[in-house]
N, C-alpha and C positions, 0 to 999 in steps of 0.2 A: 941471709940471702934466700933461704928456702921459703921463709914465711912472707917476706915482703921484698919485692924487687924495686930498686931505684929506677924509675921509668924515665928519668930526665935525659940520660946519656945514651947515645946511639947503640953501643954494643949491648947494654942491658936491655934496651928497648927491643932489640932483635931477639934476645933470649926470651923475653916475655911473649913476643909474637909467635916464636917457635913453639911455646908451650900451649898455645891456643889452636884449636881446630874448629872449623865451622860445623856445628852440629844442629839438627832440628831442636826446637825448644822442648825441654822435658815436660812431662805432663804437669809437673809442679808449677811451671810458668805459663802454660798454654790454656787459653779459653776458647773452645770450639763452639761456634754458633751456627744456626741455620736461619736464613731469612735476613731482613735488612734492619733488624732491631735487636736490642739486648733485653733479656728478661731481668727482673729484679735480682734473681739469684746470680746471674752473670755479672751484673753491675757490682754486687757485693764482693764476688770473687775477684774481679779486676781491682777493686779498691784495696782489698786485703793484700794482693800481690804487689801493688804499687807501694803500699805502706811498709811491707816486710822486706821486699827485695829491690824496690826502685824501678822495676821494669817488668813487663809482661807482654805476651803475644796473643792477639785475637785473630782467629782464623774463621773465615766463612761469612764475614759481614759485607765484603765488597762484591760488586757485580763483576765477574771475570771478563765479560764482553766490554764493559766500560774501561777496565784496567788495560786491556789489550789495545783498545782504540786510542786511548790517551798516549800510551807508550809509542805506538806506531807513528802518530801524528807529530809528537815531539821529536822522535828520531828523524823523521823526514824533514822537519823544519831545520834541525841542526845540520843535516847533510846538505840541504839546499843552500845553507848560508855558511858553509865551512870556510870559504875564502875570507869572509869577514871575521869569523871566529879565530882563524889562524893569526890574523893581524893583531887581535887583542887590543884594539884601539876604539875609542868612543866613536860610534857610528849610529846615526838614526836613519831608519828606513821607513817606508810607508806603514809597516806592520809592527815594528819593534824598535827598541833602543838597545844597542850593544854597548855595554858600559865599560868595556875594557877592564881595568883593575881599579874600581872605585873612583871614577871621575864625577859621578853624580854626588852632590853634597847631601849631607843629612843622614848618612849611614843607611841601614836597612829601611828605616822609616821613610827616608827620602826616595829610595827606590820604589817602595810600595805605593807612594803617592803619585808616581808618574802616570800619565794618561794612557800609556802603552805598556805592553809587556817589556820587562827589563831583563836582558841576558847579561849576567854579571860573571866575570871570570875571576875566580879566587887566585890569590897569590900566596907567597910565603910557603908554609908547610902544607897548605891545601892547593898548591899550584896546579892548575889545569882543571880543577873542579868547576863545572858550570852550574850556576845558581840562578834559577829563573823565577822572577817575581811576576805577579799578576797573570798567572798562567791561564786563567779563565778567559782572558781577552785574546789569547792565542789559540787555545783549544777549548771551545765551549763545554765539551763533555767533562772537563776537569771540575766544573761546578758540582757535579755529582760526587766527586771525591771530597770536595769541601763539605758537602752535606753529611758524608760519612765521618770524616776525621774531626770535623768541628760541630757535629750534630748533637742533638739533645742526649742521645744514649751514652756516647763516650764522655761528653761533658758532665753528665750526671754521675758517672762512675768516678771521674777525676775529682769532682767537687765533694765527694764523700770524704776524701783525704785532704784536699786543698780547696776550701770553699770559695776562695777569691779568684781562682784561675778561670780565664776566659779565652776562647780561641781568637787568634788575630790573623797573622799572615799565612797563606798557603803558598809554599814554594816547591819547586822541583829541583832536586840535585841530580846531575848527570855526571857520572865518573866513567871515563873511558881510558883504560890503561894508565890509571893514576898509581904510580909505583912508589910514591912517597906521600905519607899523610901525617898530620899532627898526631903526636902520641896521646896517651890518656890525659884528659883534662876535664875541668868543670866549666860550664858556660856561665855560671852565676854562683855567688856565695849564698843566695837565698833561693827558695823554690821556684822553678819554672819547669814546664813540661813540654816535651815534643812528642807528637804522634806521627809515626812514620808509616808509610805503606810502600812495600816493595812493588815496583812496577815491572820488574824483571825477576826471573828466578835467580836466587842466590844460593848456589849449591855447594860451594867450597870457599876456602880462603882466597882462592884465585880470583873470585868475583868481587872481593872487597866488602865482606859483610859488616854490619853494624856490631860493635863490641861494647860490652858493659861489665863493670865490676859490681857484682851483686852486693847489695847492702851498703854501698859506698855513699849513697845519698844521706845516710844517717850518721856518717862520721864527720860531724861538724868541726871538730878540732883539727882533723887532717885537712879538711877543705880550707879552713881559715889559714892554716900554715902555708898551704900552697899559694894562696893569694898574697900573703905577706912576703914570701921569699923573693929575693931579687938577685939573680945572678945569670950570666950568660951560659948556655943558650936558652935559658928558661923564659917562657912567655907567661904573663899573668894568667893564673888558672891552671897551668900545667901541674899534673900530679907529681908529688915527690916520691910517694911509695905506692905500690900496687900489690895486693895479695894475689899471686898467680892462681891459687886454687879457686878464686872467686871471679876470675876474668873469663868471660865467655864471648865467642863469636857466634852470632845468630844466623844460621842458614834458614832459608825459607822459600816459599813459592810466591810468585806474583799475586798480589792481593793480600798477603799476610800483613797485619798491622802490629807495630811495636809501639807500646806506650812507655815512655822513658822519662825519668826524673833527670833533668839536665844539671841539677846541682849534685849529681853523682858522677863518678869517673866513667868516661865513655870515649870512643874514638871510632873512626872508620879504618878497616884493615886495608893495607896497601894491596893493590891488584897486581896480577900478572899482565903482561902485554897481551893485547887483543881481547881483554875481558871488559865487561861493561856492567854497571849497576845503575839503575834509575830508581829514585825514591821520591814520593810525594811527602811533604812535611808540613804539618800544621803546628804552629807554635802557640802554646797557651802561656799566658802571663797574668800576673796580678794587675789590677787597675793602676797600681802605684809603681809598676816596674820601670826601671831605667836600664838600658843595655850596659852590661859589664864586660862581655866577651868581645 
């Protein structure tokens, strides 16, 4: 029990959460930059961190004024449409499509192909999370976030480790008082990458930080066992065991970027009531990728 905790059942999951505290990234995992580009030295450092740990943090690459503007405009839009959001049913307005809980066919690809922004309400273990597709059509400044998260600099760093990865969708995740989240899990049995940018300050576990098990991306045997196991209440990809000494919750400031191997064990930390976390997310996938999660 001390070395590996079974993360499938609620009481053990609670113990694992209790063992984690949201802390700023250590110098070992942090790459600090100035300006809007990465030096070759920083690209190499990012690649090494991804290869060794499966995750790293980049600070200083985002324009804080753009981050703040995108945050405020999304917050205002959600507040202006809270009556529709509360209903959680498919509704199309002049400016957006409110998807309810997956009424648009075709999964994430189907949502991304819509002509308007799509506001999707997650269910099950992520119940209440708002996932926004095509955000640039709702908030034009978000295009600058796409240029950072999916731009040549970060892509070049990722491609040093995973040459076939390419940026695809830019999404916004909005968590407000989400007090139950899916436990540690893998998004895929093969490599895919997500690049997150905090759009709000995430100062403690109360805010629902991103969590990652360092080095878990390299444990192929454990990952495959997790995908093969079939029992209630487990969902495909849920981790069977987690090393609590390697599980970290990432505190950070608005504008901090987290590059994460999603074939490693990760989760969002449950929030306290009246706390919020907003994240921009760029998904990198191989050209041959098919959704597994």
